[in-house]
KOLVEX-469319 format. One line per 8 residues: their letters; for each residue y, z, x of N, C-alpha, C. Coordinates in pm, whole numbers. Each point is the difference from the previous one (the first is absolute). Example, Ala and Ser with C-alpha at 12.3 -4.5 7.8 and 13.67 -1.06 7.14 Angstrom:
2
as = -569:780:1319:119:0:-89:120:0:90 | 105:-72:-35:119:6:82:109:73:-77
//
This chain:
249
xxxxxxxx = 541:344:-239:22:-139:36:119:-51:-81 | 91:-71:67:120:-52:-65:3:-151:12 | 41:-68:-106:4:-146:0:97:-49:-108 | 38:-127:8:89:-60:-98:-82:-85:-96 | 15:27:-130:-76:-73:-100:61:-133:-36 | -74:-77:-76:46:-132:-44:118:10:-96 | 18:117:-60:108:22:-97:129:48:65 | 4:7:133:120:44:70:8:149:23
xxxxxxxx = -89:76:-62:-5:145:22:-75:30:130 | 38:111:63:-81:58:106:-94:102:-63 | -121:7:51:-100:93:-51:-53:88:113 | -27:124:-34:-82:88:84:-128:28:-77 | -112:-15:68:-130:33:-61:-69:97:94 | -60:104:-55:-51:108:85:-125:63:-59 | -75:66:87:-112:83:-44:54:121:-76 | -64:34:-110:36:121:-75:-115:98:20
xxxxxxxx = 17:95:92:-113:82:40:43:142:33 | -86:94:-36:17:139:40:-121:38:84 | 13:-11:133:-115:26:86:-26:149:18 | 83:86:-59:-25:144:8:-130:38:-69 | -44:-86:-93:-123:29:-73:-116:-84:53 | 17:-62:115:-107:-80:59:29:-149:-9 | -95:-80:46:17:-145:10:-71:-75:-111 | -56:69:-98:-79:-66:-102:55:29:-139
xxxxxxxx = 0:-101:-84:26:18:-142:144:29:-37 | 92:-1:95:138:34:-33:98:-107:47 | -51:-119:28:88:-106:49:-35:-134:-63 | -10:0:-132:-37:-123:-70:121:-71:-61 | 120:40:40:121:-62:-55:93:-48:110 | 87:-96:-36:106:-47:87:134:29:-68 | 104:14:79:133:24:-56:95:-106:54 | 88:-50:-86:97:-102:39:141:40:-41
xxxxxxxx = 98:-49:76:141:7:-35:60:-138:27 | 116:-27:-61:67:-126:31:151:20:8 | 65:-96:68:143:13:26:60:-139:20 | 124:-16:-43:73:-125:24:70:2:136 | 35:122:48:89:9:116:-57:82:115 | -123:46:-9:-65:83:102:59:141:9 | 96:31:-86:64:132:-1:-39:77:-125 | 12:-63:-114:-30:65:-128:-138:-42:-48
xxxxxxxx = -93:96:-4:-138:-26:-38:-29:59:-138 | -72:-75:-82:-28:45:-136:-135:-57:-46 | -27:17:-130:-122:-54:-62:-127:49:67 | -2:128:38:-122:55:59:-117:-22:-97 | -106:-59:52:-113:-39:-84:-131:39:66 | -88:61:-77:-133:34:47:-98:-106:-53 | -77:-59:91:-108:-91:-38:-131:73:21 | -68:32:-108:-125:75:7:-116:-99:4
xxxxxxxx = -54:-20:121:-107:-98:16:-127:40:-73 | -19:129:-24:-122:44:-69:-1:-42:-146 | 113:-47:-52:6:-48:-138:-12:-151:-9 | -26:-64:113:-18:-145:4:-149:-31:8 | -46:-95:-79:-141:-36:-2:-49:-34:140 | -115:52:37:-57:-26:130:37:103:104 | 92:91:-35:40:104:95:2:137:-67 | -72:15:-110:8:123:-78:-56:121:75
xxxxxxxx = -84:-24:102:-53:113:76:57:4:141 | 120:-54:16:64:-5:132:29:141:51 | -26:23:127:27:128:65:113:-11:102 | 24:-121:49:105:-22:99:76:-128:-35 | 132:10:4:86:-118:-10:111:23:103 | -22:-49:121:82:40:114:85:-115:53 | 120:37:48:88:-89:77:15:-138:-62 | 49:-9:-125:16:-131:-64:110:-83:66
xxxxxxxx = -23:-130:5:100:-96:44:-3:-120:-94 | 100:-86:12:16:-111:-95:34:-126:76 | -59:-111:-42:36:-131:51:7:-98:-117 | 96:-91:4:16:-99:-106:-96:-115:25 | -82:-33:-99:-93:-112:8:65:-121:-65 | 45:-92:82:73:-117:-50:-88:-86:-90 | -126:-10:33:-91:-82:-79:-24:60:-138 | -22:130:-5:-25:67:-128:128:33:-74
xxxxxxxx = 114:-2:72:128:40:-58:-7:142:-54 | -64:86:78:-13:140:-36:5:85:127 | 27:129:-19:-8:95:110:-145:40:21 | -42:3:125:-130:55:33:22:138:61 | -41:102:-72:10:139:48:-134:35:64 | 3:44:125:-127:32:67:7:141:59 | -115:65:8:-2:143:30:-141:41:43 | -10:115:65:-130:58:31:-58:63:-124
xxxxxxxx = -128:-27:-27:-60:47:-126:-143:47:25 | -33:111:-63:-138:51:1:-29:53:-139 | -119:-33:-53:-40:48:-131:-133:74:11 | -38:66:-108:-127:71:-4:-118:-95:16 | 21:-128:-27:-109:-98:8:-24:-50:142 | 100:15:87:-7:-60:132:-94:76:93 | -83:-75:70:-84:59:103:34:-57:137 | 117:-69:8:38:-64:126:125:61:61
xxxxxxxx = 50:106:-56:123:58:51:123:-64:-65 | 117:40:45:125:-51:-54:27:-139:55 | 33:-93:-91:35:-136:40:134:-40:-57 | 44:-120:32:127:-52:-49:-24:-89:-121 | 74:27:-107:-14:-72:-126:137:-51:-42 | 1:-91:-98:127:-55:-48:-1:-15:-151 | 120:-2:-55:21:-21:-144:124:-86:-17 | -4:-95:-93:114:-87:-27:84:54:-116
xxxxxxxx = 130:-24:9:90:35:-110:123:-89:5 | 57:-27:-117:128:-72:-3:115:95:-34 | -32:128:-17:101:102:-27:-47:129:66 | 58:33:113:-45:114:80:10:133:-74 | 90:9:-98:22:126:-71:-79:10:-130 | -83:-101:-29:-78:-1:-123:-147:15:33 | -54:118:-22:-140:25:33:-95:-94:-73 | 35:-38:-122:-87:-86:-80:-12:-141:55
xxxxxxxx = 89:-35:94:-3:-136:54:-90:-11:125 | -47:114:51:-83:-3:120:-142:-45:-32 | -54:-88:84:-136:-48:-19:-101:97:62 | -126:-17:-36:-106:84:55:-2:-13:152 | -7:110:75:-4:-8:146:-122:-78:50 | 25:-84:102:-105:-79:62:-5:30:149 | -118:-13:63:-8:26:145:83:-101:79 | 80:52:92:75:-84:92:-70:-2:135
xxxxxxxx = -31:117:52:-74:11:125:-70:134:3 | -133:-4:-2:-82:121:8:-98:-20:115 | 17:70:113:-89:-22:114:-146:21:-36 | -85:-92:43:-142:11:-29:-65:114:77 | 72:53:100:-53:110:80:-1:132:-77 | 75:6:-110:14:125:-73:113:86:49 | 68:-43:107:115:74:50:119:-17:-93 | 81:104:-14:117:-6:-86:106:-93:59
xxxxxxxx = 55:-87:-85:114:-84:35:114:36:-95 | 111:51:54:112:42:-84:131:-54:59 | 109:24:-70:135:-31:49:15:-148:37 | -33:-88:-93:7:-143:25:144:-51:7 | 20:-107:79:131:-63:16:-23:-149:25 | 44:-85:-91:-26:-144:9:125:-73:47 | -16:-84:102:108:-83:54:-48:-144:3 | 86:-94:-41:-36:-141:-4:60:-73:118
xxxxxxxx = -83:-74:72:43:-85:110:11:-142:-52 | 122:-47:-23:21:-132:-60:-44:-114:92 | 6:21:131:-38:-107:93:-149:-31:-7 | -81:104:-1:-145:-21:-8:-52:9:-143 | 92:28:-95:-37:15:-141:-115:101:-15 | 22:115:63:-103:104:4:59:133:-45 | -76:74:-80:37:135:-39:-70:98:94 | 79:91:57:-54:106:84:5:131:-78
xxxxxxxx = -113:66:-6:-10:131:-66:-23:105:108 | 100:85:21:-10:111:93:-36:125:-79 | -81:86:57:-42:119:-74:-44:110:98 | -15:120:-53:-49:111:80:-151:14:-16 | -70:3:111:-142:34:1:-8:152:12 | -42:65:-107:-2:147:-4:-97:59:101 | -103:-75:38:-102:56:88:52:30:139 | 101:-77:45:55:28:133:153:4:1
xxxxxxxx = 59:9:-120:145:20:-14:80:-101:81 | -34:-127:-16:71:-105:72:29:-115:-95 | 83:-95:43:40:-112:-85:-81:-123:36 | -62:-61:-99:-78:-122:18:65:-113:-81 | -49:-122:22:46:-109:-85:-112:-99:-27 | 11:-64:-115:-86:-110:-39:90:-108:-56 | -50:-122:-17:86:-109:-46:-75:-90:-97 | 79:-75:-78:-55:-89:-101:99:-111:-30
xxxxxxxx = -48:-113:-46:87:-108:-45:48:22:-143 | -59:97:-67:36:30:-138:47:145:-10 | 102:22:-82:57:134:-13:-104:102:-42 | -85:-35:-95:-98:95:-52:-133:-5:75 | -5:-76:108:-119:-8:82:-92:-116:-39 | -122:0:54:-59:109:80:61:10:140 | 15:124:47:48:27:134:-119:15:94 | 17:-50:123:-109:7:96:-43:145:19
xxxxxxxx = -126:20:23:-56:134:3:25:65:136 | 57:119:-1:19:78:123:-79:129:-11 | -125:-12:-47:-83:119:-16:-28:66:134 | 13:-77:107:-11:56:135:131:-33:73 | 110:69:-34:134:-42:42:15:-8:151 | 64:-103:46:31:-11:143:146:-40:20 | 69:-33:-113:140:-39:8:84:118:-46 | 41:84:93:62:128:-34:136:14:66
xxxxxxxx = 87:80:-63:118:53:67:-44:129:65 | -11:2:130:-51:118:69:111:102:20 | -36:125:-9:96:109:17:-74:127:39 | 69:88:67:-60:129:36:0:96:-117 | 71:-36:-109:7:85:-118:-45:-79:-122 | -37:71:-107:-42:-64:-122:116:-73:-68 | -27:-121:-52:103:-81:-64:-41:-35:-143 | 99:-13:-87:-21:-47:-136:132:-54:-53
xxxxxxxx = 2:-38:-129:123:-42:-66:72:-113:71 | -74:-102:44:63:-109:77:87:-87:-90 | 107:-54:58:88:-94:-70:55:-98:102 | -26:-128:-23:46:-105:92:120:-72:-61 | 97:-35:85:116:-74:-47:49:-91:111 | 62:-111:-40:52:-97:96:143:34:36 | 35:-23:126:139:11:42:69:-132:-36 | 98:7:-88:65:-120:-53:51:-89:113
xxxxxxxx = -30:-129:-12:47:-96:98:-83:-8:125 | -117:64:0:-87:-4:117:-144:-19:-46 | -90:-18:97:-142:-9:-31:-72:131:27 | 77:109:8:-57:131:33:-37:78:-125 | -122:48:-3:-49:87:-106:-8:141:56 | 55:95:-73:-4:141:41:-94:76:-92 | -86:78:58:-91:85:-76:43:146:15 | 33:62:-113:35:141:-4:-124:76:-47
xxxxxxxx = -39:104:71:-117:78:-37:32:149:10 | -58:76:-91:27:142:-13:-102:81:81 | 46:65:105:-84:95:73:2:131:-79 | -73:-1:-109:15:100:-106:-33:142:45 | -91:16:93:-37:134:45:100:60:96 | 91:-86:51:94:47:101:145:-9:-47 | 24:-58:-118:133:3:-59:100:-100:54 | -49:-113:51:94:-102:46:-60:-139:-22
xxxxxxxx = 83:-104:21:-44:-139:-14:-21:-64:137 | -87:-100:0:-13:-88:116:29:-142:-47 | 41:-85:93:27:-140:-30:-74:-90:97 | -42:-116:-53:-62:-104:81:66:-132:-33 | -6:-95:91:56:-132:-23:-105:-107:23 | 18:-114:-70:-90:-113:15:75:-129:-30 | -45:-108:59:55:-132:-35:-107:-91:-58 | -121:53:-17:-108:-83:-55:-80:69:-111
xxxxxxxx = 48:117:-47:-62:75:-110:-132:67:40 | -48:-24:121:-132:50:37:0:89:124 | 85:-31:95:5:77:124:130:80:5 | -12:131:4:115:89:-5:14:78:130 | 124:26:37:25:87:114:102:106:-41 | -8:120:58:84:111:-47:146:-16:38 | 86:53:-86:143:10:25:29:141:49 | 78:13:104:33:132:52:72:82:-106
xxxxxxxx = -34:127:-11:62:86:-101:150:12:20 | 47:-22:121:144:7:28:76:-120:-57 | -73:-101:-46:65:-122:-49:29:3:-150 | -43:107:-70:29:10:-143:26:146:-36 | 72:20:-111:49:134:-32:-49:53:-134 | -97:-67:-61:-44:42:-134:-61:140:3 | -51:44:115:-61:133:5:100:114:-13 | 129:-32:5:102:104:-18:-5:61:-139
xxxxxxxx = -48:-78:-101:1:52:-137:-140:32:-51 | -102:-33:77:-139:39:-27:-47:-26:-144 | 17:-123:-52:-65:-31:-128:-147:-29:23 | -77:-14:-106:-141:-33:12:-29:-132:-72 | -95:-74:54:-41:-129:-59:122:-86:-33 | 77:-33:98:122:-76:-23:-25:-146:-28 | 101:-68:-54:-2:-145:-14:140:-53:23 | 8:-125:45:127:-59:44:24:-130:-75
xxxxxxxx = 125:-21:-45:39:-124:-66:133:-47:58 | 28:-130:-7:133:-49:40:102:30:-110 | 124:28:38:108:21:-96:121:-82:43 | 92:-21:-93:122:-75:30:105:92:61 | 105:-59:57:111:80:52:63:86:-109 | 10:-57:-121:58:74:-111:-86:122:-35 | -132:-19:-1:-89:111:-29:5:105:110 | 11:-45:123:10:92:113:125:89:-15
xxxxxxxx = 114:-61:-33:124:76:-15:-10:99:-116 | -62:-45:-109:-15:88:-116:-86:121:36 | -109:-23:72:-90:109:37:66:97:97 | 69:-52:101:63:90:96:117:75:-61 | 70:-61:-97:106:72:-70:-56:115:-82 | -120:-21:-53:-61:101:-87:-74:108:79 | -77:-44:100:-88:93:72:62:46:131 | 80:-87:62:48:26:135:-80:-83:99
x = 42:4:123:-67:-81:103:-86:91:86
//
């Protein structure tokens, strides 16, 4: 996940995992990098959640993302989490920090959204609708490999319960790693989702945050480079020129 911090730096935050040894006990850390120009990345930092109070027995820390909480004046880092204590499956949790690269500044993880059904909820993505003053939390329901959403008037919830989900992004293939972004200057929200078992992305569009319709694969070209769990941010013309000069078009 890539985003611009309050300090003017761009950050990448990612799962630090070696799935060659299985899905348990080897993904309790996050890794971050930062950059001033989107070209030169440095300050690689490992945040070990198992060393933070309240998460010492964490087995999963998956797909972290970050949102700035204006009221708290802190970053809210949220991620899929499962511990040895949990009997409800993997849920979405959050931790606050005022310094993303300082592990000691992270607060104890708190539940953000844990389905009462016991089904795993992972790969969270929070988008704020300023018109309705509502936070939308999109996530993957592991039980049927599809994207669901819940909403709340507060960033940290409580989010309405979708233990029996009916608000889904339907697809013939399994989806995860969703990321929603607005098209600048319009009321269109685009949802990018990873068809992880098939090696490509799908896109959906919405104008109300709730009802999505698919975008034809011929209308976008991101599948040419086949990344996984992508995220999208707006950049300036200057940043665009710098990136294309460095990477190519």
